[in-house]
C-alpha positions as CSV (number, residue, x, y, z in Angstrom):
1,M,111.7,104.5,71.3
2,N,111.7,101.3,73.7
3,Y,109.6,101.4,77.3
4,L,109.8,99.2,80.3
5,L,106.4,97.8,81.8
6,A,106.3,94.6,83.8
7,N,103.5,91.6,83.4
8,Q,101.2,91.7,86.2
9,Q,101.7,88.5,87.2
10,E,105.6,88.6,87.8
11,T,106.9,89.2,91.2
12,N,110.4,87.8,91.1
13,V,111.6,89.8,88.1
14,D,114.3,88.1,85.8
15,F,114.7,90.6,83.5
16,G,116.3,88.7,80.4
17,P,113.1,86.3,79.6
18,L,110.5,89.4,80.1
19,L,111.8,91.4,77.1
20,V,109.9,90.8,74.0
21,G,110.8,92.1,70.2
22,S,109.0,94.1,68.1
23,S,106.3,91.7,66.8
24,E,104.7,91.2,70.2
25,A,105.0,94.6,71.5
26,V,102.5,97.5,71.0
27,C,104.5,99.9,69.0
28,P,107.0,99.1,66.0
29,Q,110.7,99.0,66.2
30,S,110.2,98.6,70.2
31,Y,111.3,96.2,73.0
32,Y,109.1,96.0,76.2
33,I,108.9,94.6,79.2
34,L,105.3,92.6,78.6
35,S,102.7,95.2,79.3
36,M,100.9,95.7,82.8
37,K,97.1,95.2,82.7
38,Y,94.3,95.4,84.9
39,L,96.7,96.4,88.2
40,F,94.4,97.6,91.3
41,F,94.6,100.5,92.8
42,V,96.2,104.2,94.0
43,V,97.0,107.7,96.2
44,F,97.1,111.7,96.3
45,T,99.1,114.6,95.8
46,Q,97.6,118.1,95.6
47,Q,94.2,119.8,95.2
48,K,92.9,121.0,92.0
49,T,91.1,124.4,92.1
50,H,89.8,125.1,88.5
51,S,86.3,124.3,86.8
52,P,83.1,124.7,88.5
53,Y,82.7,121.0,89.9
54,N,86.5,121.6,91.6
55,L,85.4,124.6,93.3
56,L,82.3,123.2,94.6
57,K,84.6,120.2,95.7
58,A,87.2,122.4,97.2
59,S,84.6,124.0,99.5
60,S,83.0,120.9,100.5
61,M,86.6,119.4,101.5
62,C,86.6,122.0,104.3
63,G,83.2,120.9,106.3
64,M,83.4,119.2,109.8
65,T,85.0,115.5,110.0
66,L,83.0,112.8,110.7
67,S,82.8,110.8,114.1
68,R,84.4,107.6,113.8
69,D,80.9,105.7,114.4
70,D,79.4,107.9,111.3
71,A,82.5,107.0,109.3
72,F,82.6,103.4,109.9
73,N,79.0,103.2,109.0
74,Q,79.1,105.3,105.5
75,W,82.2,103.0,104.8
76,L,80.3,100.1,105.5
77,A,77.3,101.2,103.6
78,G,79.7,101.6,100.3
79,V,81.0,98.3,101.1
80,I,77.4,96.7,101.1
81,D,76.5,98.6,98.1
82,G,79.6,97.3,96.0
83,D,79.8,93.7,97.6
84,G,77.3,92.9,99.9
85,C,73.7,92.0,99.8
86,F,70.7,92.2,102.2
87,L,68.6,89.0,102.2
88,V,65.4,87.7,103.6
89,S,64.6,84.0,103.4
90,K,61.3,82.2,102.7
91,A,60.8,81.4,106.2
92,G,61.5,85.1,107.4
93,Y,65.2,85.2,108.2
94,C,66.8,88.5,107.6
95,S,70.7,88.4,106.9
96,C,73.7,89.9,105.1
97,E,76.4,88.9,103.2
98,I,79.5,90.7,102.0
99,S,82.6,88.9,100.0
100,F,86.1,90.1,99.2
101,G,89.2,88.3,97.9
102,I,91.5,86.4,99.9
103,H,93.8,89.5,100.5
104,D,91.1,91.1,102.3
105,E,90.3,88.8,104.8
106,P,91.3,91.5,107.6
107,L,88.5,94.1,106.2
108,L,85.8,91.2,106.8
109,M,87.4,90.4,110.0
110,R,86.8,94.0,111.4
111,I,83.4,93.9,110.4
112,K,82.8,91.1,112.2
113,Q,84.9,92.4,115.6
114,V,82.0,95.2,115.3
115,L,78.7,93.5,114.3
116,G,79.6,89.8,115.0
117,G,78.6,87.2,112.5
118,S,80.9,84.9,110.7
119,V,84.0,85.2,107.9
120,K,84.8,81.9,105.8
121,P,86.4,81.0,103.0
122,R,84.2,80.3,100.0
123,A,84.6,77.0,98.4
124,G,86.9,76.9,95.0
125,I,86.9,80.4,95.1
126,N,89.7,82.6,96.1
127,S,87.5,84.8,98.6
128,F,86.3,85.2,101.9
129,R,82.5,85.7,102.3
130,Y,81.2,87.5,105.8
131,R,77.9,86.3,106.9
132,L,75.4,88.2,109.4
133,H,72.4,86.3,110.3
134,N,71.1,86.8,114.2
135,T,68.5,89.2,114.6
136,P,70.2,91.5,117.0
137,G,73.1,92.1,114.7
138,M,70.9,92.7,111.9
139,I,69.1,95.6,113.7
140,E,72.6,97.1,114.9
141,L,73.7,96.7,111.4
142,V,70.3,98.3,109.8
143,N,70.6,100.9,112.5
144,R,74.2,101.7,111.3
145,V,73.7,102.1,107.5
146,N,69.9,103.2,107.0
147,G,70.3,106.4,105.4
148,Y,73.5,105.5,103.5
149,I,73.0,102.6,101.3
150,R,72.3,104.2,97.7
151,N,72.7,101.2,95.2
152,T,69.3,101.2,93.5
153,V,69.1,96.9,93.5
154,R,70.9,97.2,97.3
155,I,67.8,99.8,98.9
156,S,65.5,97.4,97.5
157,Q,66.6,94.8,99.4
158,L,67.1,97.2,102.7
159,K,63.4,98.0,102.4
160,R,62.4,94.5,102.3
161,V,64.6,93.7,105.6
162,C,63.3,96.9,107.2
163,D,59.8,95.9,107.1
164,R,60.5,92.5,108.6
165,L,62.5,93.9,111.5
166,G,60.2,96.8,111.9
167,I,62.5,99.5,110.9
168,E,61.8,102.7,108.9
169,C,63.9,102.6,105.7
170,I,65.6,106.1,105.5
171,P,66.1,107.4,102.2
172,P,70.0,107.8,101.0
173,Q,71.3,111.1,102.5
174,N,73.0,113.5,100.2
175,L,77.2,112.9,100.3
176,T,79.8,115.4,100.7
177,L,83.5,115.1,100.5
178,Q,83.6,114.2,104.2
179,S,81.5,111.1,103.1
180,T,83.5,107.6,103.6
181,W,80.8,105.7,101.7
182,F,83.2,106.5,98.2
183,A,86.0,105.0,100.2
184,G,83.5,101.9,101.0
185,F,82.5,101.6,97.7
186,F,86.0,101.9,96.1
187,D,87.1,99.1,98.3
188,S,84.7,96.7,96.9
189,E,84.5,97.7,93.2
190,G,87.5,100.4,92.7
191,T,90.3,99.3,89.9
192,V,93.4,101.3,88.8
193,T,94.7,100.4,85.6
194,F,98.5,100.9,84.1
195,S,99.1,100.5,80.4
196,L,101.1,101.9,77.5
197,K,99.3,104.8,75.8
198,E,100.0,106.9,73.0
199,Y,100.4,110.6,73.5
200,G,101.4,113.5,71.0
201,T,101.6,113.4,67.4
202,N,104.8,111.5,66.9
203,G,103.8,108.0,68.2
204,L,105.3,108.1,71.5
205,M,104.3,105.7,74.0
206,R,104.0,106.3,78.1
207,P,102.4,104.6,80.9
208,Q,99.0,105.7,81.5
209,L,97.1,105.2,84.9
210,T,93.3,104.8,85.4
211,I,91.3,104.8,88.2
212,G,88.0,103.2,87.9
213,A,85.0,102.0,89.9
214,S,82.4,99.5,88.5
215,N,78.7,98.4,88.4
216,K,75.9,96.8,86.9
217,K,73.7,99.7,86.9
218,K,75.1,103.2,85.5
219,E,73.0,104.9,87.6
220,N,75.2,103.9,90.8
221,L,78.3,105.4,89.4
222,L,76.8,108.9,88.5
223,I,77.9,110.2,91.7
224,F,81.4,109.6,91.7
225,I,81.2,112.3,88.4
226,D,79.6,114.8,90.4
227,W,82.3,115.0,93.1
228,F,85.4,113.6,91.2
229,G,85.0,114.0,87.6
230,G,85.6,111.8,84.9
231,N,82.8,109.7,83.0
232,V,80.9,106.6,82.9
233,Y,80.7,104.2,79.7
234,Y,79.3,100.7,79.1
235,D,82.0,98.0,79.4
236,K,80.6,95.2,76.9
237,S,83.5,92.3,78.7
238,S,81.4,92.8,81.7
239,D,78.1,93.7,81.1
240,G,77.8,96.5,83.1
241,Y,79.2,99.9,83.9
242,V,82.7,101.7,84.9
243,W,83.4,105.1,85.8
244,S,86.7,106.1,85.1
245,I,89.5,108.9,85.5
246,S,93.0,109.1,83.8
247,S,94.3,112.8,84.1
248,R,96.8,113.2,86.9
249,E,94.7,116.1,88.4
250,D,91.5,114.3,88.8
251,I,93.5,111.5,90.3
252,E,95.2,113.4,92.4
253,F,92.0,114.8,93.6
254,F,90.6,111.8,94.6
255,L,93.3,110.4,96.3
256,K,93.6,114.0,98.4
257,Y,89.8,112.6,99.4
258,T,91.1,109.3,100.6
259,K,93.8,111.2,102.6
260,E,91.7,113.6,104.3
261,T,89.3,110.9,105.6
262,S,91.7,108.0,106.0
263,S,88.9,105.6,104.5
264,I,90.6,103.0,102.5
265,R,90.8,99.9,104.8
266,S,91.0,97.1,101.7
267,V,94.5,96.0,100.2
268,K,94.2,98.5,97.6
269,L,96.1,100.8,100.0
270,H,99.3,99.0,99.4
271,R,99.1,100.9,95.8
272,L,97.4,103.9,96.8
273,L,100.6,104.8,98.6
274,L,102.9,103.5,95.3
275,I,101.5,106.4,93.2
276,P,103.5,109.5,94.1
277,K,106.6,107.2,93.3
278,Y,104.8,105.8,90.1
279,Y,104.3,109.8,88.9
280,K,108.2,110.6,89.9
281,L,109.4,107.9,87.8
282,V,107.5,108.8,84.8
283,E,108.4,112.1,84.9
284,L,111.9,110.8,84.5
285,Q,111.1,108.2,81.8
286,A,112.4,105.5,83.9
287,F,110.3,103.5,81.7
288,R,112.5,103.3,78.8
289,L,115.0,100.8,78.2
290,D,117.4,103.4,77.2
291,A,116.9,105.1,80.4
292,P,120.3,105.5,83.0
293,S,120.7,102.4,84.7
294,L,120.0,103.5,87.9
295,L,116.5,104.6,86.4
296,I,115.6,101.1,84.9
297,K,116.2,99.7,88.4
298,A,114.3,101.7,90.2
299,W,111.4,101.2,88.1
300,Y,111.5,97.6,88.2
301,R,111.8,97.8,92.2
302,F,108.6,100.0,92.0
303,L,107.1,97.3,89.8
304,V,107.8,94.7,92.1
305,R,106.6,96.6,95.0
306,W,103.3,97.1,92.9
307,N,102.4,93.5,92.6
308,K,103.2,92.2,96.1
309,Y,99.7,92.0,97.5
310,H,100.8,88.0,98.1
311,D,103.4,89.5,100.9
312,L,100.8,92.1,102.6
């Protein structure tokens, strides 16, 4: 069997040099275009209805929508729970910092537009940092996210800030499928991997999509299992934990959530919107080198689009 996958770093695809022989491939006696690893992000199609947690989720999806402010505030709390922090200096000054990759500078500028503060590149790192440190801005920020912060580390940081500002710290509220906190956390810590996996008993291989989110503490990820299924496992390479889902049913339900709430604001939306095309091409087995030429070309075009973060 022959299969096609693309190297994550490739953007201008030169078909010939990418072909590697069976000694370099995953599967004996096969040819691949270098396998795709650690590709970020993913979209929805259908709602699932069987299994107990799906029934709970289906009923919760029908609740009232959030106001624009509430949706932004919950999303912002998820972002801070993922890639932010609350700080109190030795002199007693409160601040908040959030860091994202270079392609997500517009996301940080949106936060700056609402709250003030600054967005600056981090020296020597391909990322930007948002920083808010004036007292009126911090009071507004705390009032927006108070009751939505749920990362165990971030709660203790928020308590110190609240004590300093004279604000009561509110415990995290229960989440529903209308809660945009999930999207904010996913914008910060979410991943989508795209790799070659064996299926069946005859050694056949095909692409496998996996959505995940990571954190240093397991308890901060368990809420994703409650609402979207999957599992949480320890990842030795990052010395942290990963929540992941890989079945099409689970992925499509998670992506239905992102569509219903219109809540993904990061560059990851680019790949979210490509997932229906991914599933269509995989069903047609366009990833195989012995596929009809039109399908092979469609697969390459898809892979190039999948990787075009630099053009966003």
